[in-house]
C-alpha positions in Angstrom: 4.0 -9.1 -22.6 6.2 -7.3 -20.2 8.9 -4.7 -21.0 12.4 -4.7 -19.6 14.9 -1.8 -19.6 18.5 -2.5 -20.4 21.4 -0.6 -18.8 23.4 -1.0 -22.0 22.6 -1.6 -25.6 24.3 -5.0 -25.6 21.9 -7.9 -25.6 24.0 -10.3 -23.6 22.3 -12.8 -21.4 24.5 -12.1 -18.5 23.5 -8.4 -18.7 19.7 -8.8 -18.5 18.4 -7.4 -15.2 14.6 -6.9 -15.5 13.1 -4.1 -13.3 9.8 -4.2 -11.6 7.1 -2.0 -13.1 7.0 1.5 -11.7 4.1 2.3 -9.3 1.0 3.6 -11.1 1.4 6.9 -9.2 5.0 7.4 -10.1 4.4 10.8 -11.6 2.3 13.8 -10.4 0.0 13.4 -13.4 -0.8 9.9 -12.4 -1.4 10.8 -8.7 -3.6 8.3 -6.8 -6.8 10.2 -5.7 -7.8 10.0 -2.1 -11.5 10.2 -1.6 -12.0 9.2 2.0 -10.5 12.1 4.0 -12.0 11.8 7.6 -9.7 9.9 9.9 -8.8 7.5 7.1 -5.8 5.2 6.9 -4.9 2.9 4.1 -4.2 -0.8 4.7 -0.8 -1.6 6.0 1.8 -1.7 3.1 -0.9 -0.5 0.7 1.5 1.7 -1.2 5.1 1.5 -2.3 7.8 3.7 -3.8 9.8 0.6 -5.0 11.2 1.3 -8.5 9.7 4.8 -8.5 11.5 7.2 -10.8 12.5 10.9 -10.3 9.7 13.3 -11.0 11.9 16.1 -12.3 10.4 18.5 -9.7 12.6 20.5 -7.4 13.2 18.8 -4.0 10.8 19.9 -1.3 12.3 22.2 1.3 12.8 19.5 4.0 14.2 16.8 1.6 18.0 16.4 1.9 19.8 17.3 -1.3 21.7 13.9 -1.3 19.9 10.7 -2.1 17.9 9.4 -5.0 14.4 10.7 -5.8 12.0 7.8 -5.6 8.8 9.7 -5.1 5.1 8.7 -5.6 2.1 11.0 -5.7 -1.4 11.3 -4.2 -4.1 13.9 -4.6 -7.2 15.0 -2.7 -9.9 17.7 -3.0 -10.1 19.5 0.3 -13.5 19.2 2.1 -12.4 21.1 5.2 -9.9 23.8 6.2 -7.1 21.8 8.0 -5.3 18.5 7.3 -3.2 16.1 9.1 -1.1 13.6 7.1 0.9 10.6 8.3 3.2 8.3 6.4 4.0 5.2 8.4 6.8 2.9 7.4 8.9 0.3 9.4 8.0 1.6 12.9 9.0 -0.3 16.0 5.4 -1.1 16.8 2.4 -1.4 14.5 4.6 -1.1 11.4 2.9 0.4 8.4 5.3 -1.2 5.9 9.0 -1.6 5.2 9.9 2.0 4.2 12.6 3.6 6.4 13.1 7.4 6.9 10.0 8.4 5.0 9.4 12.0 3.9 6.7 13.9 2.1 5.5 17.3 1.0 2.1 18.8 0.5 1.5 21.1 -2.6 -1.2 23.3 -4.0 -1.7 24.2 -7.6 -1.4 21.7 -10.5 1.3 19.3 -11.7 2.8 22.0 -14.0 2.9 24.7 -11.3 3.1 23.4 -7.8 3.5 25.5 -4.6 4.8 23.8 -1.5 2.6 24.2 1.6 4.2 21.9 4.1 6.9 19.3 4.4 7.9 16.5 6.8 11.0 14.3 6.8 12.1 11.6 9.3 15.7 12.3 10.1 15.8 10.3 13.4 15.1 6.7 12.3 11.5 6.6 13.6 10.4 5.5 10.1 7.3 7.8 10.5 6.6 11.3 9.2 3.7 13.6 10.0 2.6 17.1 9.4 -0.3 19.5 9.7 -1.4 22.2 7.2 -4.0 24.8 6.9 -6.0 26.8 6.1 -6.8 24.9 2.9 -9.3 26.2 0.3 -12.3 23.8 0.3 -12.8 22.4 -3.2 -9.2 22.9 -4.3 -7.0 20.0 -5.3 -3.8 19.3 -3.3 -1.0 16.9 -4.0 1.0 14.7 -1.6 4.5 13.7 -2.7 5.9 10.7 -0.7 9.6 9.8 -0.8 12.3 8.6 1.6 15.7 9.8 2.7 18.9 8.3 1.3 17.0 6.8 -1.7 15.2 4.3 0.6 12.5 2.2 -1.0 9.7 0.2 0.6 6.0 -0.1 1.4 4.1 2.3 3.6 0.7 3.2 5.1 -0.8 6.6 4.4 -3.2 8.3 6.9 -5.1 11.5 6.4 -7.7 13.6 8.3 -9.2 16.6 6.6 -11.0 18.5 9.4 -12.3 22.0 10.3 -10.3 24.1 12.7 -10.9 24.0 16.4 -9.0 26.0 19.1 -5.5 25.0 20.1 -5.4 22.5 23.0 -5.2 23.8 26.5 -3.6 21.9 29.4 -5.8 23.3 32.2 -9.4 22.3 32.8 -10.9 25.7 33.5 -9.6 27.1 30.2 -10.0 23.9 28.3 -11.4 23.8 24.8 -15.2 23.8 24.6 -16.6 21.4 22.0 -20.1 22.1 20.6 -20.4 19.3 18.1 -19.0 15.8 17.5 -16.9 16.6 14.4 -13.7 14.7 14.3 -10.4 16.6 14.7 -6.7 16.1 15.0 -4.3 17.8 17.4 -0.7 18.4 16.3 1.1 18.3 19.6 0.6 18.0 23.4 3.2 19.9 25.4 3.2 20.4 29.2 0.6 20.1 31.9 -0.5 23.7 32.1 -0.5 26.3 34.9 -2.6 24.1 37.2 -0.1 21.3 37.6 -1.6 17.8 37.8 -5.3 18.4 38.0 -5.8 14.6 37.9 -6.6 12.9 41.2 -3.5 10.9 42.3 -5.9 8.0 43.0 -6.9 8.0 39.4 -5.6 5.4 37.0 -3.5 8.1 35.3 -1.8 9.4 38.5 0.4 12.0 36.8 -0.4 14.6 34.2 2.4 14.9 31.6 1.5 16.3 28.2 -2.2 16.9 28.3 -5.2 18.6 26.7 -8.7 19.3 28.3 -12.0 19.4 26.4 -15.4 20.2 27.8 -19.0 20.1 26.5 -22.6 20.3 27.5 -25.0 17.5 26.5 -27.8 18.6 24.3 -29.7 15.4 23.3 -29.2 12.6 25.8 -27.7 9.3 24.7 -24.5 7.3 24.5 -21.1 8.7 23.8 -18.1 6.8 22.5 -14.9 7.9 20.8 -11.7 6.6 19.4 -8.3 8.3 20.1 -5.5 7.5 17.7 -2.0 8.7 18.4 -0.3 10.6 15.6 2.8 8.5 16.3 1.8 4.9 16.2 4.1 3.9 19.1 2.8 6.6 21.6 0.8 5.6 24.7 -2.3 7.8 25.1 -4.2 7.8 28.4 -7.5 9.6 29.2 -10.2 10.2 31.8 -13.8 11.4 31.4 -15.5 13.5 34.1 -18.8 15.0 34.9 -18.5 18.7 36.0 -21.3 19.3 38.5 -20.6 23.0 38.9 -20.9 24.0 35.2 -18.6 24.3 32.2 -16.4 27.1 33.7 -15.9 25.3 37.1 -13.8 22.2 37.3 -14.0 21.8 41.1 -15.4 18.6 42.5 -15.3 16.9 39.1 -16.6 13.3 39.2 -14.5 10.7 37.4 -16.6 8.5 35.1 -14.0 6.6 33.1 -10.3 6.2 33.3 -7.8 4.5 30.8 -4.1 4.1 31.4 -3.2 0.6 30.2 0.0 0.2 28.3 3.4 -1.5 28.5 4.2 -4.3 30.9 7.8 -3.2 31.5 10.2 -6.1 30.9 7.7 -8.4 29.3 7.6 -9.4 25.7 5.6 -7.1 23.4 3.2 -9.9 22.5 1.9 -9.9 26.1 0.9 -6.2 26.1 0.2 -5.6 22.4 -3.6 -5.4 23.1 -2.9 -2.3 25.2 -1.2 -0.3 22.4 -2.4 2.0 19.6 -5.9 3.4 19.5 -7.8 3.9 22.7 -11.2 5.3 23.8 -14.7 4.6 24.9 -16.4 1.7 23.1 -20.1 0.7 23.0 -19.0 -2.9 23.3 -16.8 -2.5 26.4 -18.0 -3.1 29.9 -15.1 -2.0 32.2 -14.9 1.5 33.6 -11.1 1.7 34.1 -7.9 0.1 33.0 -4.8 0.8 35.1 -1.1 1.0 34.0 0.3 -2.2 32.5 -1.8 -4.6 30.6 -3.8 -6.9 32.8 -5.6 -10.0 31.4 -8.7 -8.8 29.6 -7.4 -5.2 29.0 -7.9 -4.0 25.5 -7.2 -0.2 25.7 -10.9 0.6 25.6 -13.4 1.2 28.4 -17.2 1.4 28.3 -19.1 4.3 26.6 -21.0 6.7 28.9 -24.7 7.6 28.9 -24.9 11.4 28.7 -27.8 13.3 30.3 -29.2 16.5 28.8 -27.9 19.7 30.4 -25.0 18.0 32.2 -21.4 19.1 31.6 -18.6 16.7 30.8 -14.8 16.9 30.5 -12.2 14.8 28.8 -8.5 15.0 29.6 -6.1 13.3 27.1 -2.6 12.6 28.4 0.4 11.5 26.2 2.2 9.2 28.7 5.1 8.8 26.2 5.6 12.6 26.8 7.3 13.2 23.4 5.1 16.1 22.3 3.1 14.3 19.6 -0.7 14.7 19.3 -3.7 12.6 18.4 -6.8 12.3 16.4 -10.3 11.8 17.8 -13.6 10.6 16.3 -16.8 10.5 18.2 -19.8 8.2 17.9 -22.9 7.3 19.9 -26.4 8.8 20.0 -25.9 11.7 22.4 -25.1 15.2 21.0 -23.2 18.3 22.2 -24.9 21.7 22.8 -23.7 24.4 20.4 -24.6 26.7 17.5 -26.4 25.3 14.5 -24.8 27.0 11.6 -26.9 27.4 8.5 -27.4 29.8 5.6 -29.5 30.4 2.5 -28.2 31.0 -1.0 -30.0 33.2 -3.6 -30.3 32.5 -6.4 -29.6 28.8 -5.6 -28.1 28.4 -9.1 -26.1 31.3 -10.4 -25.7 31.9 -14.2 -22.1 32.9 -15.0 -23.1 34.6 -18.3 -25.4 37.0 -16.6 -22.7 37.9 -14.1 -25.2 37.5 -11.3 -24.2 38.2 -7.7 -24.8 35.3 -5.3 -26.2 36.3 -1.9 -25.5 34.4 1.2 -27.9 34.9 4.1 -27.1 33.7 7.6 -29.8 31.6 9.3 -27.7 30.0 12.1 -29.2 29.3 15.5 -27.2 30.3 18.6 -28.2 28.7 22.0 -29.7 31.1 24.5 -27.1 32.9 26.6 -24.4 32.7 24.0 -23.2 35.0 21.2 -21.5 34.0 18.0 -19.1 35.4 15.5 -19.1 34.4 11.8 -16.4 33.6 9.3 -17.3 32.9 5.6 -15.1 31.1 3.0 -16.8 31.2 -0.4 -14.7 28.8 -2.3 -12.6 28.9 -5.5 -13.0 31.8 -7.9 -15.1 33.9 -5.4 -14.8 37.6 -5.0 -14.6 38.4 -2.2 -13.1 35.0 -1.1 -13.8 35.5 2.6 -16.0 37.6 4.8 -16.9 38.1 8.5 -20.1 38.9 10.3 -23.6 37.5 9.8 -24.1 39.2 6.4 -25.9 39.0 4.1 -22.9 38.9 1.7 -22.9 39.3 -2.0 -20.3 37.3 -4.0 -19.3 37.1 -7.7 -17.7 34.0 -9.1 -15.3 34.1 -12.0 -15.5 30.4 -12.9 -18.2 27.8 -13.1 -18.6 24.4 -11.4 -19.0 23.2 -7.8 -18.2 25.6 -5.1 -17.8 24.6 -1.5 -18.9 27.4 1.0 -17.8 27.2 4.6 -19.5 29.1 7.4 -17.6 28.9 10.7 -19.4 30.0 13.9 -17.5 30.7 17.1 -19.2 31.3 20.4 -18.0 33.5 23.2 -17.1 30.3 25.0 -14.6 29.6 22.2 -16.4 26.6 20.7 -16.3 26.4 16.9 -18.8 24.8 14.6 -18.5 24.7 10.8 -20.9 24.0 8.0 -20.0 23.3 4.4 -22.5 23.5 1.6 -22.1 23.0 -2.1 -23.2 25.5 -4.8 -23.0 24.9 -8.5 -22.3 27.8 -10.8 -23.7 27.0 -14.2 -21.3 27.2 -17.2 -22.2 29.5 -20.0 -20.0 29.7 -23.1 -19.2 33.2 -24.4 -19.7 33.0 -28.2 -17.6 36.1 -28.8 -14.4 34.0 -28.5 -13.7 30.7 -30.2 -12.1 28.0 -28.1 -9.9 25.6 -29.9 -7.9 22.5 -28.9 -4.9 21.3 -30.9 -3.2 17.9 -30.9 0.5 18.5 -30.0 1.9 15.0 -29.9 0.9 11.3 -29.8 3.4 8.8 -28.6 2.7 5.1 -29.5 3.8 2.4 -27.1 7.1 0.7 -27.8 5.9 -2.7 -26.9 2.6 -4.4 -27.9 -0.1 -4.2 -25.2 1.8 -1.9 -22.9 0.3 1.2 -21.2 3.1 3.4 -22.6 1.1 5.7 -24.9 0.8 9.4 -24.4 -1.2 12.3 -25.8 -0.4 16.0 -25.5 -2.9 18.8 -26.4 -3.0 22.5 -26.0 -5.8 25.2 -26.1 -6.2 28.6 -27.6 -8.9 31.2 -27.7 -11.9 31.2 -25.3 -11.3 32.4 -21.8 -8.1 31.0 -20.4 -8.1 28.8 -17.3 -8.3 25.7 -19.5 -9.2 22.3 -18.2 -8.6 19.1 -20.1 -10.2 15.6 -19.9 -9.8 12.3 -21.6 -13.2 11.0 -20.6 -15.4 14.1 -20.6 -16.0 13.7 -16.9 -12.8 14.4 -14.9 -10.9 17.6 -15.9 -7.5 18.9 -15.0 -5.3 21.8 -15.9 -2.6 19.8 -17.7 -3.1 18.7 -21.3 -0.9 15.7 -21.1 -2.2 12.2 -20.7 0.3 9.3 -20.1 0.3 5.5 -19.4 -2.3 4.9 -22.2 -3.1 1.7 -24.0 -3.4 1.6 -27.8 -6.8 2.8 -29.0 -9.0 5.6 -30.1 -9.3 8.6 -27.7 -11.2 11.9 -27.6 -9.6 14.7 -25.6 -11.8 17.5 -24.4 -11.0 21.1 -23.4 -13.1 23.4 -21.3 -12.4 27.1 -20.5 -13.4 29.1 -17.5 -16.7 30.1 -19.1 -17.7 26.5 -19.9 -16.9 26.6 -23.6 -15.9 23.2 -24.9 -14.0 21.7 -27.8 -12.5 18.3 -28.5 -10.0 16.5 -30.7 -9.6 12.8 -31.6 -6.3 10.9 -31.3 -5.3 7.4 -32.1 -2.6 5.4 -30.3 -1.3 2.6 -32.4 0.0 -0.7 -31.1 3.3 -1.9 -32.6 3.5 -5.4 -34.0 3.6 -8.1 -31.4 6.8 -9.9 -30.3 5.6 -13.6 -30.1 7.5 -16.5 -28.6 6.1 -20.1 -28.6 7.6 -22.8 -26.4 5.9 -25.6 -28.3 3.5 -28.3 -27.2 3.6 -30.1 -23.9 5.2 -33.6 -24.0 5.3 -36.8 -21.9 8.5 -38.8 -21.5 9.7 -41.7 -19.3 12.3 -41.0 -16.6 15.8 -41.0 -18.1 14.6 -40.1 -21.7 15.6 -37.0 -23.6 13.4 -34.9 -25.7 13.8 -31.8 -28.0 11.9 -28.7 -27.1 10.3 -27.0 -30.1 10.4 -23.2 -29.6 9.7 -20.5 -32.2 10.0 -16.7 -32.4 8.4 -13.9 -34.4 10.2 -10.6 -33.8 8.8 -8.1 -36.3 10.2 -4.9 -34.8 13.8 -5.6 -33.9 16.3 -8.4 -33.5 15.7 -10.5 -30.4 17.5 -13.0 -28.2 15.9 -16.0 -26.4 16.7 -17.8 -23.2 15.2 -20.8 -21.5 14.8 -21.4 -17.8 15.4 -23.4 -15.6 18.7 -24.2 -17.3 19.9 -27.2 -15.3 18.5 -30.0 -17.5 19.0 -28.3 -20.9 21.9 -28.7 -23.3 21.6 -25.0 -24.3 19.6 -22.0 -23.0 20.0 -19.5 -25.9 18.7 -21.7 -28.7 15.1 -22.4 -29.8 15.3 -26.2 -29.8 17.4 -27.4 -26.8 17.5 -31.1 -25.7 15.9 -31.6 -22.3 16.2 -34.4 -19.9 14.3 -33.5 -16.7 14.2 -35.9 -13.8 10.7 -34.9 -12.8 7.8 -33.1 -14.4 9.1 -29.6 -15.2 7.8 -26.4 -16.7 10.3 -24.6 -19.0 9.9 -20.9 -19.8 11.1 -19.5 -23.1 11.7 -15.7 -22.9 12.4 -13.5 -25.9 13.8 -10.0 -25.6 14.3 -7.6 -28.5 16.6 -4.6 -28.9 13.7 -2.2 -28.0 13.4 -3.8 -24.6 10.1 -5.7 -25.3 9.7 -9.2 -24.1 7.3 -12.1 -24.4 7.2 -15.4 -22.4 5.7 -18.8 -23.1 5.9 -22.0 -21.2 5.9 -25.7 -22.0 5.3 -28.6 -19.6 7.3 -31.8 -19.8 5.6 -34.6 -17.9 8.0 -37.3 -16.6 6.6 -40.7 -16.0 8.7 -42.4 -13.2 9.3 -45.7 -15.1 12.2 -47.6 -13.3 13.1 -50.8 -15.2 15.6 -52.9 -13.4 16.6 -56.6 -14.3 18.4 -58.8 -11.9 19.4 -62.3 -13.2 18.4 -65.4 -11.1 21.3 -67.5 -12.2 24.9 -67.0 -13.3 27.9 -69.3 -14.1 31.3 -67.9 -13.1 33.3 -70.3 -15.2 35.5 -67.8 -17.2 33.8 -68.6 -20.5 33.0 -64.9 -21.0 29.2 -65.4 -20.5 27.4 -64.7 -17.2 30.7 -64.8 -15.3 29.5 -62.1 -12.9 26.2 -61.6 -11.0 25.4 -58.0 -12.1 22.4 -55.6 -12.4 20.9 -54.4 -15.6 18.6 -51.3 -16.0 17.1 -48.7 -18.2 18.1 -45.1 -18.6 16.5 -44.1 -15.3 19.1 -46.2 -13.4 22.2 -44.3 -12.3 24.0 -47.2 -10.5 24.1 -49.7 -7.7 24.7 -48.2 -4.3 25.3 -51.6 -2.6 25.1 -55.3 -3.4 25.1 -57.8 -0.5 25.2 -61.6 -1.1 24.5 -64.1 1.7 24.9 -67.9 1.9 22.0 -70.1 2.9 23.2 -69.9 6.5 23.2 -66.1 6.4 26.9 -65.6 6.1 27.8 -62.4 4.1 30.0 -63.6 1.2 30.1 -60.4 -0.9 29.6 -56.7 -0.2 30.0 -54.5 -3.2 29.5 -50.7 -3.4 29.0 -48.1 -6.1 28.8 -50.6 -9.0 27.9 -49.7 -12.5 24.9 -51.3 -14.2 24.7 -53.1 -17.6 28.4 -54.1 -17.2 28.9 -57.9 -17.4 32.4 -57.5 -15.9 31.1 -55.9 -12.7 29.5 -57.4 -9.7 30.0 -60.7 -7.8 32.4 -63.2 -9.4 31.3 -66.2 -7.3 34.2 -66.2 -4.9 34.5 -65.8 -1.1 37.8 -64.8 0.5 39.6 -65.6 -2.8 38.1 -69.1 -2.9 35.6 -70.2 -5.6 32.2 -71.1 -4.2 30.4 -74.2 -5.3 27.1 -74.4 -7.0 24.4 -73.2 -4.6 21.5 -70.8 -4.1 22.4 -67.4 -2.5 20.3 -64.5 -1.2 20.9 -61.0 -2.5 20.0 -57.5 -1.1 20.6 -54.7 -3.6 20.1 -50.9 -3.4 19.7 -49.2 -6.8 20.2 -45.5 -7.3 18.0 -43.7 -9.9 18.8 -40.5 -11.7 16.1 -38.5 -9.9 17.6 -39.4 -6.5 15.2 -42.2 -5.6 16.6 -45.4 -4.2 15.1 -48.8 -4.8 15.7 -51.9 -2.6 15.6 -55.3 -4.3 15.9 -58.7 -2.7 15.7 -62.2 -3.9 17.8 -65.3 -4.6 20.3 -66.2 -7.3 21.7 -69.6 -8.3 25.4 -70.1 -8.8 26.2 -72.9 -11.3 29.6 -74.4 -11.9 
């Protein structure tokens, strides 16, 4: 059973306009949780804001005041310090959906107390919105609110990359960013070509350096290296080159080009011809070519072959945004080779801390720094930690004011500027304080209006214990809001947990209303041209209801329970009931039509004005609509009669046995007759008829 919402209280058939169901993540409390956070994109058109309703939350800072609020919600638990989020709608190339002018905001906190962190809005018709945010608190939940300008609705693709901070990009090779591990990262923007203008050899496939970033690394463990570069703006054209630096990581002279990629648009040609050279690019283990030049030659695919790194050798990567619009990119590495850099590590004592005993947790640095390098240390101890951050190798003593999983980040930065991060999990055990009594109260239970609908709701509140309450409807997943919506009828247990781990629960029952039931009756079989009565019935226990049948074309009424039907072909009729509460039920009945086409054509007639058989006419059953044409020929093939649009079963219609006003004598004649049936079919009949005088 599906529920409809009426604009007015009048139940008039002409006023029924059913709406599509709201998206499941229409409200913050129903946010869709994102669990894959590393260079992840949803499927194209995976999400929608069609028929989303206003959240009642103040507009984000970059959302225009005008326009309807059709927002939907997502959430994620941060696993790293920085995040890049993209909402892709109806872009010119590689469209992510149908949404135009998307906008979104990122929030911290909970659905009852949100704090805006970042905001992005497409005001230029690119149908794409992107932003970066950080630093995030690892282990904390964040919310993404997706909407569109001017009340636009449509489908969209959502992309997210939650990564740990690396240095800002540099457009010159000597001062380029040093990488010391293969962690993925995203760069917000590429602007300019640096102080050393055009460090790329003019003979290279790239030719000119526009908006660039340089990265360098030393190979630690030898092996293959591949990567994928994804433009933040799907329509951007990214180029790159990979070099060996024979003079070391601080000297870019005499660099040796190993790979070069600059394929892209064939100017003036249809997009279909150069589509393989758009979007993501990089080094691929499956590719065999070493370079692709501007344009899109046959066989180009925007990827060139992976390289084989040798231990101790230094390599460089320049990434150039040929589109030159300032947008950045994301990169993800693969292959068996590794980069030389620090190996961050630390020990935790005790490994499990007991909150009741108020034990200090000690973090001891055990990181390994390569010879010849020095490192600095930054610590982020996670939610509820005091202190929350620290610098230096430590050891550091930390006290947690809440239990649960804590994500601890150690960031090591070398004097070369490379950054490596390590995240480890620590579980602080809960321990209830018996001195305070935690209690949960049932505030409200809302039953669904329509039978079987996910419209129920339960609200609870907590008192006592140690505030910082969390609530759960399954005893597994907790959240700080004691309101649960979109529930089916049934028995529920709602749990509360305070900051010390004390727990309580309360039972609640959501009751189904009586069911609105409509029955369209049994299936039937009739012959073509016959009429039958449909046998609908209705049980409406909660409120008055109206009914309507569809399709209406072959029914004598659509708002009654027992209309007469005369379909011309097998037809399924739907009977819909709608009560004053907005509940509806639908049933169907199938009327099978057997195409029986009885036609009788006499083989003799006597046009002697005695009132019997005076005309040669056609007789037929209810499936026959009329005679399209009747042609009569003499034995020599002469056309003696040509009638059109004649009725059937009419003894005064047809051929009267004359030709050019003269009575024909007794003879045998040939006929050719086209008969039209009520379902549009035409039958051709031919034979002979005897005229008797």
